[in-house]
C-alpha positions in Angstrom: 0.0 0.0 0.0 1.0 3.5 -0.7 0.3 5.9 2.2 0.5 9.0 0.1 -2.7 10.9 0.9 -3.2 13.1 4.0 -6.4 12.2 5.8 -7.6 14.5 8.7 -9.9 13.2 11.4 -12.5 15.8 12.3 -14.4 16.3 15.5 -18.1 17.2 15.9 -17.3 20.9 15.1 -15.4 19.8 11.9 -12.1 20.9 13.3 -9.2 18.6 12.6 -8.0 16.7 15.7 -5.5 14.4 14.1 -4.0 13.6 10.7 -2.4 10.6 9.2 -1.3 9.3 5.8 -3.6 6.8 4.0 -3.9 5.0 0.8 -7.0 6.4 -0.9 -8.5 4.7 -4.0 -11.5 5.3 -6.1 -14.2 2.7 -5.3 -17.9 2.2 -5.8 -20.2 0.4 -3.3 -23.9 1.0 -2.6 -25.4 1.1 0.9 -29.2 0.7 1.0 -31.3 1.8 3.9 -34.8 0.5 4.7 -36.5 3.9 4.1 -35.3 3.9 0.5 -32.1 5.9 0.7 -29.2 4.6 -1.3 -25.7 6.1 -0.8 -22.8 5.4 -3.2 -19.4 5.4 -1.7 -16.8 6.9 -4.1 -13.6 6.1 -2.3 -12.0 3.7 0.1 -9.0 4.4 2.3 -6.5 2.1 3.9 -4.9 3.4 7.0 -3.0 2.1 10.1 -4.9 0.1 12.8 -4.1 2.6 15.5 -5.8 5.5 13.7 -8.7 5.7 16.2 -11.4 6.3 13.5 -15.1 5.9 14.3 -17.9 4.6 12.1 -20.1 7.6 11.0 -17.2 9.9 11.8 -15.9 12.6 9.4 -12.6 12.9 7.6 -11.2 15.5 5.3 -9.1 14.8 2.2 -7.8 17.9 0.6 -10.9 20.2 0.5 -13.5 17.4 0.6 -15.3 16.1 3.7 -16.3 12.4 3.8 -18.4 10.4 6.2 -17.2 6.9 7.1 -20.1 4.6 6.1 -18.3 1.4 6.9 -15.0 0.2 8.1 -13.3 -3.2 8.3 -10.4 -4.1 10.5 -7.8 -6.4 8.9 -4.7 -7.9 10.5 -2.5 -4.8 10.1 -4.7 -2.0 8.6 -8.2 -0.5 8.5 -10.3 -0.2 5.4 -12.7 2.7 5.3 -15.6 3.2 2.9 -16.1 6.9 2.3 -19.1 8.9 1.1 -18.3 12.4 -0.1 -20.5 15.1 1.5 -21.7 17.9 -0.8 -19.5 21.0 -1.1 -21.5 23.3 1.3 -22.0 20.6 3.9 -20.2 22.2 6.8 -21.8 25.6 6.1 -25.2 24.0 6.5 -24.2 22.3 9.8 -23.0 25.6 11.3 -26.3 27.4 10.7 
C-alpha cells in the first residue's frame, strides 16, 4: 500500500483533531437503507490500525469532507468506505 494521501480526522465541530497518511483509492459500493435511501461510496481508504477512527465519523481529504459509512479491521490495517459530502455541507451544519 502507498500511504500517500493526507487524511484528517474531524471532531463534531469539523475541526481537525489528528492527521495521518492513508492509501486512498476510487471505489464504488452502494449502501441501501430501509427507508429507500441509497448512498454510493466513491472512495475507500486504507490506514493504520491505531488510527482511532469511528464509524459515521468525518474525515477530510484535501478540501472534501467524507463520512465513514463502513470500516473493516484487517490484520495490520483498517479499510474505510467513504461517502463524499456535498460541497457546502459544513456551512449547513453551522447554521
